[in-house]
C-alpha positions, 0 to 999 in steps of 0.5 A: 365532751373529749372523748377518746375512741379506741378500736383495738385488734389482735396486733393494731389499735386504731384511735380518735380524740374527739370534741363532741361538741363540735363533731371533730376529730382533734387527733387520730392514729394508729399503733400497727404490729403490737407484739411484733418487731417493727412496730410503730404508732402513726398520729396526726393531729387535726391541723396536718402535723404528723409523726411516726415513733417506732418502739417495742411495743409489746402489748396493748397497754403499751401501746396505749402509753405509745397514744397518751404519751404522743397525745401529751407531746409537746409538738404533736400532742392535744390536750396537757394532762391524761384528766383533759380525756373525759371518756374513753370509748371502745369498739367492741364487736361482740355483745351478743344478746346481752346488750342491745345498746351501748353501755358504761363498762364496769366489770360485770361488763368486761366479763359478759364480753368473756363469756361472748368470746366464744361467739367472736373469738377473733375480735373480743380478746382484743377488745377486752385488752384495750379496754383492760389496758384503759383500767390500769392505765386511766382508772378514773376515767369512765368507759363504755363499750359500743357494739357492732351488733347492737344495731341490728338487735332489733331484728324480728325473728324471722330475720334471726332465727336459723332452721335448726331446732330452736332448743339450739337457740335458746341453749347456746343463743345461736341465731343472725347478730350482724355486725359492722352496726355503728357503720349501718347507722351512721351512713343510713342516717347520713343518707337520710340527711343528704336527701333531706328526709327523715330516716323513719319515712325511708328504705335503704340498703346499706353495703360496708364493703371493706376487708370484711363485707356486710349489707343491712335491709335498713326500714324506718331507721331500724335494720330489720335484716344483714348480711353476717350472721351468727358470725361475721363468715356469712353473707358475702364474698370478702377479703379472706372469708367464705362468705354464704355456701353450703353448710354440707360442704364444710363437713364435706372438706373436712372428711376429705382433708382430715382437717380439725374444727380449727382447721376448718375455720382457718380455712374459710376465714382466712384462705377463702373469699378473693384471696382464696378464688383469684390465689392473688390477693385478699386486696380489691386494688390488686384484684383489680390491676390483675383483671385489667392483665387478663387473669382469669381467676382474679376475673372469677373473684371480682365477678363472684364479688359484685354478683353476691352484692346485687343478690342482697339488693334485690333481696333486700328491696323484695324484704322492704317491699321497695327501696329508696336509697342504697349506699356504699361504704368502707374502704371498697364501697367509697373507693372503688367506682368498678365495684359501684359499676358493676353492682349498679349494671343492668338494675334499672327494673328496680329503679337504680341508674347511676351517673358514671361522671358522678361515680368516676368523681366519686361524688356522694349522690352518684345516681342520675336525674333519672334514677328513683333510687337515690345511690349514694357513697358516703364514707363511714364514721363509726369512731363519732359513733361510738364517741357520741353515745359515750358521750351520751352514756357519761353525761346521763351517769354524771348529772 
């Protein structure tokens, strides 16, 4: 089956076009700066053929039209007709408690996604825009939604319930949802395959480290806990997000600074984390450069970032009653040898021994021969998970 996968952000759409039988991407690209000046589409075909197209891309519908235009083009395309797209799979951040797995998209499903906007106000609206754009442009093409929250939906109550009155959970569905689920699912299964073991026999900690960061305790193939919570703000220190903090701190700052709820939300989501501590950047690459230049605040940002990851490694190893593999993924996890080295330092008591040379070379398995825990660097492939889930759902419907 040929599946177009879309990841729609507020001002961008990432896309990949998969042959799900061969599990390969025939094309991929990015539409950036939607609704802004300087909008551009970057497209790459499987054979390396690539092109950049600048244009006036005012909204998500026009962005999808650009994507289809380049996929159909004689010189850069991979299809002859829109009908060559068998299905469209969408990354959707929040499914709430309604969806515990991927779903065929109907008007009723879109309505539920709209109802869940208050749970993911930054993410669900553009996800919905991408779905609605495809409904207009490809009205006869089946679409599926694959949720960031789905992999974590089977966590036990001891993991997802907060210490607040239970009535508030029942009334407002306030609970730990977790995110990056497709990434945690993919890399945990890939880790098991690399180890030539059944994922159901393993205890794995997965660390998805990018501008947004989360970790998961994956026991016997299931997510039993994860660092992100009711929203993607909780947990690790991130590029612009604070991660874990004392809830009273928010009330204290709001009182002192006279902030509205919206302003406090912006402070914690947009001006905190790495950029808030360092005053330098939200980009770990720039933080590391500043560390080399001996900038103290950048050093603190780096140390706090790694320290929180290390704390959760210990916590999740304890929660699972052991640890077989520690997996780094995401832009930072895959590319920063400094982060992996710092996190694994002084973790020998847990059976974690990093091989410095393998870590420098960015091999997939980077632990030393005497390491009881397999330390791994695995590039994530959330888009492939979305494509395969979409193909499975559509195939079952068409039987």
